[in-house]
Backbone as JSON Lines, residues from 0, in Angstrom:
{"i":0,"aa":"M","n":[97.69,-29.05,182.05],"ca":[97.42,-28.16,183.15],"c":[96.21,-28.69,183.9]}
{"i":1,"aa":"R","n":[96.33,-28.8,185.21],"ca":[95.2,-29.19,186.05],"c":[94.34,-27.95,186.31]}
{"i":2,"aa":"V","n":[93.04,-28.13,186.33],"ca":[92.12,-27.0,186.5],"c":[91.19,-27.27,187.67]}
{"i":3,"aa":"L","n":[91.04,-26.25,188.52],"ca":[90.04,-26.27,189.58],"c":[89.03,-25.19,189.25]}
{"i":4,"aa":"A","n":[87.78,-25.59,189.04],"ca":[86.7,-24.64,188.75],"c":[85.82,-24.54,189.99]}
{"i":5,"aa":"L","n":[85.49,-23.32,190.38],"ca":[84.64,-23.07,191.55],"c":[83.34,-22.43,191.09]}
{"i":6,"aa":"E","n":[82.23,-23.0,191.51],"ca":[80.92,-22.48,191.1],"c":[79.97,-22.54,192.29]}
{"i":7,"aa":"N","n":[79.16,-21.5,192.44],"ca":[78.16,-21.49,193.51],"c":[76.99,-22.39,193.19]}
{"i":8,"aa":"E","n":[76.36,-22.18,192.05],"ca":[75.14,-22.91,191.7],"c":[75.24,-23.42,190.27]}
{"i":9,"aa":"L","n":[75.03,-24.72,190.1],"ca":[75.14,-25.34,188.78],"c":[73.83,-25.24,188.03]}
{"i":10,"aa":"T","n":[73.45,-24.02,187.66],"ca":[72.17,-23.81,187.01],"c":[72.3,-22.9,185.8]}
{"i":11,"aa":"S","n":[71.46,-23.12,184.83],"ca":[71.41,-22.25,183.65],"c":[70.37,-21.14,183.82]}
{"i":12,"aa":"M","n":[69.71,-21.09,184.96],"ca":[68.62,-20.16,185.2],"c":[69.06,-18.79,185.73]}
{"i":13,"aa":"R","n":[70.32,-18.66,186.13],"ca":[70.76,-17.41,186.77],"c":[71.27,-16.39,185.77]}
{"i":14,"aa":"G","n":[71.98,-16.82,184.75],"ca":[72.55,-15.85,183.82],"c":[73.65,-16.46,182.98]}
{"i":15,"aa":"G","n":[74.4,-15.61,182.28],"ca":[75.39,-16.08,181.33],"c":[76.68,-16.57,181.93]}
{"i":16,"aa":"Q","n":[77.04,-16.11,183.12],"ca":[78.31,-16.51,183.74],"c":[78.37,-18.01,183.96]}
{"i":17,"aa":"E","n":[77.29,-18.6,184.42],"ca":[77.28,-20.04,184.69],"c":[77.49,-20.84,183.41]}
{"i":18,"aa":"I","n":[76.87,-20.4,182.32],"ca":[77.05,-21.07,181.03],"c":[78.47,-20.84,180.51]}
{"i":19,"aa":"S","n":[78.99,-19.65,180.74],"ca":[80.35,-19.33,180.3],"c":[81.38,-20.23,180.97]}
{"i":20,"aa":"L","n":[81.26,-20.44,182.29],"ca":[82.2,-21.31,182.99],"c":[82.1,-22.74,182.46]}
{"i":21,"aa":"L","n":[80.89,-23.2,182.22],"ca":[80.71,-24.54,181.66],"c":[81.38,-24.64,180.3]}
{"i":22,"aa":"D","n":[81.23,-23.63,179.48],"ca":[81.84,-23.61,178.15],"c":[83.36,-23.64,178.22]}
{"i":23,"aa":"V","n":[83.95,-22.87,179.14],"ca":[85.41,-22.88,179.32],"c":[85.87,-24.26,179.77]}
{"i":24,"aa":"C","n":[85.17,-24.84,180.73],"ca":[85.53,-26.18,181.21],"c":[85.4,-27.22,180.1]}
{"i":25,"aa":"R","n":[84.35,-27.11,179.33],"ca":[84.14,-28.05,178.21],"c":[85.31,-27.96,177.22]}
{"i":26,"aa":"G","n":[85.73,-26.74,176.89],"ca":[86.84,-26.56,175.96],"c":[88.16,-27.09,176.5]}
{"i":27,"aa":"L","n":[88.44,-26.8,177.76],"ca":[89.68,-27.28,178.37],"c":[89.7,-28.8,178.49]}
{"i":28,"aa":"A","n":[88.57,-29.38,178.89],"ca":[88.49,-30.84,178.98],"c":[88.68,-31.48,177.61]}
{"i":29,"aa":"G","n":[88.12,-30.85,176.58],"ca":[88.28,-31.34,175.22],"c":[89.72,-31.32,174.74]}
{"i":30,"aa":"R","n":[90.53,-30.48,175.35],"ca":[91.96,-30.4,175.02],"c":[92.8,-31.27,175.95]}
{"i":31,"aa":"G","n":[92.14,-32.06,176.79],"ca":[92.84,-33.02,177.63],"c":[93.24,-32.54,179.01]}
{"i":32,"aa":"H","n":[92.78,-31.37,179.43],"ca":[93.13,-30.87,180.76],"c":[92.19,-31.49,181.8]}
{"i":33,"aa":"P","n":[92.73,-32.08,182.87],"ca":[91.86,-32.64,183.91],"c":[91.24,-31.53,184.75]}
{"i":34,"aa":"I","n":[89.93,-31.59,184.92],"ca":[89.19,-30.54,185.63],"c":[88.54,-31.12,186.88]}
{"i":35,"aa":"T","n":[88.71,-30.4,187.99],"ca":[87.98,-30.68,189.22],"c":[87.03,-29.53,189.44]}
{"i":36,"aa":"L","n":[85.76,-29.83,189.66],"ca":[84.75,-28.8,189.93],"c":[84.35,-28.89,191.39]}
{"i":37,"aa":"A","n":[84.41,-27.77,192.1],"ca":[83.87,-27.66,193.46],"c":[82.67,-26.73,193.37]}
{"i":38,"aa":"Y","n":[81.53,-27.2,193.86],"ca":[80.32,-26.39,193.76],"c":[79.55,-26.41,195.08]}
{"i":39,"aa":"V","n":[78.69,-25.41,195.27],"ca":[77.92,-25.29,196.49],"c":[76.51,-25.87,196.33]}
{"i":40,"aa":"T","n":[75.81,-25.47,195.28],"ca":[74.42,-25.87,195.09],"c":[74.25,-26.57,193.75]}
{"i":41,"aa":"S","n":[73.59,-27.71,193.76],"ca":[73.34,-28.46,192.54],"c":[72.34,-27.73,191.64]}
{"i":42,"aa":"G","n":[72.26,-28.17,190.4],"ca":[71.31,-27.58,189.47],"c":[71.29,-28.36,188.17]}
{"i":43,"aa":"D","n":[70.65,-27.81,187.16],"ca":[70.44,-28.52,185.91],"c":[71.73,-28.72,185.09]}
{"i":44,"aa":"L","n":[72.82,-28.05,185.44],"ca":[74.08,-28.23,184.7],"c":[74.98,-29.31,185.3]}
{"i":45,"aa":"E","n":[74.57,-29.88,186.43],"ca":[75.43,-30.86,187.12],"c":[75.74,-32.07,186.24]}
{"i":46,"aa":"E","n":[74.76,-32.59,185.56],"ca":[74.98,-33.78,184.72],"c":[76.05,-33.51,183.65]}
{"i":47,"aa":"E","n":[76.0,-32.33,183.02],"ca":[76.99,-31.98,182.0],"c":[78.38,-31.84,182.62]}
{"i":48,"aa":"Y","n":[78.48,-31.21,183.78],"ca":[79.77,-31.1,184.47],"c":[80.32,-32.49,184.79]}
{"i":49,"aa":"R","n":[79.47,-33.39,185.23],"ca":[79.92,-34.75,185.55],"c":[80.46,-35.47,184.32]}
{"i":50,"aa":"R","n":[79.94,-35.15,183.14],"ca":[80.44,-35.76,181.91],"c":[81.83,-35.25,181.54]}
{"i":51,"aa":"I","n":[82.1,-33.98,181.79],"ca":[83.36,-33.39,181.31],"c":[84.45,-33.27,182.37]}
{"i":52,"aa":"C","n":[84.09,-33.3,183.65],"ca":[85.08,-33.12,184.71],"c":[85.59,-34.46,185.22]}
{"i":53,"aa":"Q","n":[86.85,-34.47,185.55],"ca":[87.46,-35.66,186.12],"c":[86.89,-35.93,187.52]}
{"i":54,"aa":"R","n":[86.62,-34.85,188.24],"ca":[86.12,-34.95,189.6],"c":[85.13,-33.82,189.86]}
{"i":55,"aa":"V","n":[84.02,-34.13,190.52],"ca":[83.01,-33.13,190.89],"c":[82.75,-33.27,192.39]}
{"i":56,"aa":"V","n":[82.95,-32.18,193.14],"ca":[82.87,-32.23,194.59],"c":[81.91,-31.15,195.09]}
{"i":57,"aa":"R","n":[80.95,-31.56,195.88],"ca":[80.04,-30.58,196.5],"c":[80.67,-30.11,197.81]}
{"i":58,"aa":"V","n":[80.7,-28.79,198.0],"ca":[81.26,-28.19,199.21],"c":[80.2,-27.33,199.88]}
{"i":59,"aa":"R","n":[80.36,-27.07,201.17],"ca":[79.38,-26.21,201.85],"c":[79.56,-24.76,201.46]}
{"i":60,"aa":"T","n":[80.79,-24.34,201.3],"ca":[81.11,-22.98,200.88],"c":[82.57,-22.95,200.46]}
{"i":61,"aa":"Y","n":[82.99,-21.86,199.87],"ca":[84.39,-21.65,199.57],"c":[84.66,-20.16,199.59]}
{"i":62,"aa":"S","n":[85.92,-19.82,199.78],"ca":[86.32,-18.42,199.71],"c":[87.72,-18.36,199.14]}
{"i":63,"aa":"I","n":[88.08,-17.22,198.62],"ca":[89.39,-17.02,198.03],"c":[90.08,-15.89,198.78]}
{"i":64,"aa":"D","n":[91.22,-16.19,199.35],"ca":[92.01,-15.18,200.03],"c":[92.87,-14.5,198.97]}
{"i":65,"aa":"R","n":[92.37,-13.41,198.41],"ca":[93.05,-12.73,197.31],"c":[94.39,-12.1,197.73]}
{"i":66,"aa":"S","n":[94.6,-11.91,199.02],"ca":[95.88,-11.34,199.46],"c":[97.0,-12.36,199.37]}
{"i":67,"aa":"R","n":[96.67,-13.65,199.25],"ca":[97.69,-14.69,199.19],"c":[97.73,-15.39,197.84]}
{"i":68,"aa":"T","n":[97.03,-14.86,196.85],"ca":[96.94,-15.49,195.54],"c":[97.92,-14.84,194.58]}
{"i":69,"aa":"L","n":[98.67,-15.66,193.88],"ca":[99.62,-15.15,192.89],"c":[98.93,-15.05,191.54]}
{"i":70,"aa":"M","n":[98.98,-13.88,190.94],"ca":[98.37,-13.69,189.63],"c":[99.44,-13.83,188.56]}
{"i":71,"aa":"S","n":[99.1,-14.48,187.47],"ca":[100.05,-14.56,186.36],"c":[100.05,-13.22,185.64]}
{"i":72,"aa":"P","n":[101.14,-12.85,184.96],"ca":[101.27,-11.52,184.35],"c":[100.14,-11.15,183.4]}
{"i":73,"aa":"G","n":[99.62,-12.09,182.63],"ca":[98.59,-11.75,181.66],"c":[97.19,-12.09,182.11]}
{"i":74,"aa":"S","n":[96.99,-12.39,183.39],"ca":[95.68,-12.84,183.83],"c":[94.75,-11.67,184.15]}
{"i":75,"aa":"R","n":[93.44,-12.0,184.16],"ca":[92.42,-11.0,184.48],"c":[91.35,-11.65,185.35]}
{"i":76,"aa":"G","n":[90.74,-10.84,186.16],"ca":[89.57,-11.28,186.92],"c":[89.79,-12.52,187.76]}
{"i":77,"aa":"G","n":[88.97,-13.55,187.52],"ca":[88.98,-14.73,188.35],"c":[89.94,-15.81,187.92]}
{"i":78,"aa":"F","n":[90.88,-15.54,187.04],"ca":[91.83,-16.56,186.61],"c":[93.12,-16.39,187.38]}
{"i":79,"aa":"T","n":[93.52,-17.4,188.06],"ca":[94.75,-17.38,188.82],"c":[95.58,-18.58,188.4]}
{"i":80,"aa":"E","n":[96.85,-18.36,188.15],"ca":[97.7,-19.46,187.71],"c":[98.81,-19.7,188.71]}
{"i":81,"aa":"R","n":[98.99,-20.92,189.12],"ca":[100.08,-21.34,189.99],"c":[100.7,-22.57,189.38]}
{"i":82,"aa":"R","n":[101.93,-22.46,188.96],"ca":[102.65,-23.56,188.34],"c":[101.81,-24.16,187.23]}
{"i":83,"aa":"S","n":[101.42,-25.44,187.36],"ca":[100.65,-26.06,186.28],"c":[99.19,-26.27,186.67]}
{"i":84,"aa":"C","n":[98.67,-25.41,187.52],"ca":[97.28,-25.52,187.94],"c":[96.59,-24.18,187.73]}
{"i":85,"aa":"A","n":[95.4,-24.2,187.17],"ca":[94.62,-22.97,186.98],"c":[93.37,-23.06,187.84]}
{"i":86,"aa":"I","n":[92.97,-21.93,188.39],"ca":[91.75,-21.88,189.2],"c":[90.8,-20.88,188.56]}
{"i":87,"aa":"F","n":[89.59,-21.33,188.24],"ca":[88.56,-20.47,187.7],"c":[87.48,-20.32,188.75]}
{"i":88,"aa":"A","n":[87.28,-19.12,189.24],"ca":[86.24,-18.86,190.23],"c":[85.16,-18.02,189.57]}
{"i":89,"aa":"S","n":[83.96,-18.54,189.53],"ca":[82.88,-17.82,188.86],"c":[82.51,-16.56,189.61]}
{"i":90,"aa":"R","n":[82.23,-16.68,190.87],"ca":[81.98,-15.53,191.74],"c":[81.98,-16.04,193.17]}
{"i":91,"aa":"L","n":[82.28,-15.15,194.09],"ca":[82.31,-15.55,195.5],"c":[80.9,-15.73,196.02]}
{"i":92,"aa":"P","n":[80.71,-16.64,196.97],"ca":[79.4,-16.76,197.61],"c":[79.01,-15.42,198.22]}
{"i":93,"aa":"T","n":[77.73,-15.15,198.29],"ca":[77.23,-13.88,198.78],"c":[77.8,-13.53,200.15]}
{"i":94,"aa":"S","n":[77.86,-14.49,201.05],"ca":[78.37,-14.21,202.39],"c":[79.83,-13.78,202.36]}
{"i":95,"aa":"C","n":[80.63,-14.36,201.48],"ca":[82.04,-13.99,201.36],"c":[82.17,-12.63,200.7]}
{"i":96,"aa":"A","n":[81.35,-12.36,199.7],"ca":[81.43,-11.09,199.0],"c":[81.1,-9.93,199.95]}
{"i":97,"aa":"R","n":[80.12,-10.13,200.8],"ca":[79.75,-9.08,201.76],"c":[80.87,-8.82,202.74]}
{"i":98,"aa":"S","n":[81.5,-9.89,203.23],"ca":[82.53,-9.71,204.25],"c":[83.79,-9.08,203.68]}
{"i":99,"aa":"S","n":[84.01,-9.24,202.36],"ca":[85.22,-8.66,201.76],"c":[84.98,-7.23,201.28]}
{"i":100,"aa":"G","n":[83.74,-6.76,201.36],"ca":[83.44,-5.39,200.96],"c":[83.1,-5.24,199.5]}
{"i":101,"aa":"S","n":[83.06,-6.32,198.73],"ca":[82.67,-6.23,197.32],"c":[81.29,-6.82,197.15]}
{"i":102,"aa":"A","n":[80.65,-6.48,196.01],"ca":[79.29,-6.98,195.79],"c":[79.25,-7.96,194.67]}
């Protein structure tokens, strides 16, 4: 399964979610799944992501159009499955979260 992981800031200083996403990516990469990471802001976790991800791409921003996203029957939260690709979104950038009405 190909994996696309989306992260705002690659830092361990913000909280547990950032470490959790790194841990999930580490486990999936260890099982042979190719991971692409798209991130907005660099941080102290970037070096580790570069070791485990097939591709690491810095982007200016990203957003998820949830009205066009297909959810798998057993999925929750930020996990979306389409065919043989999984997308893990840690959280939306603040500007996107405000415009969608969620915090």
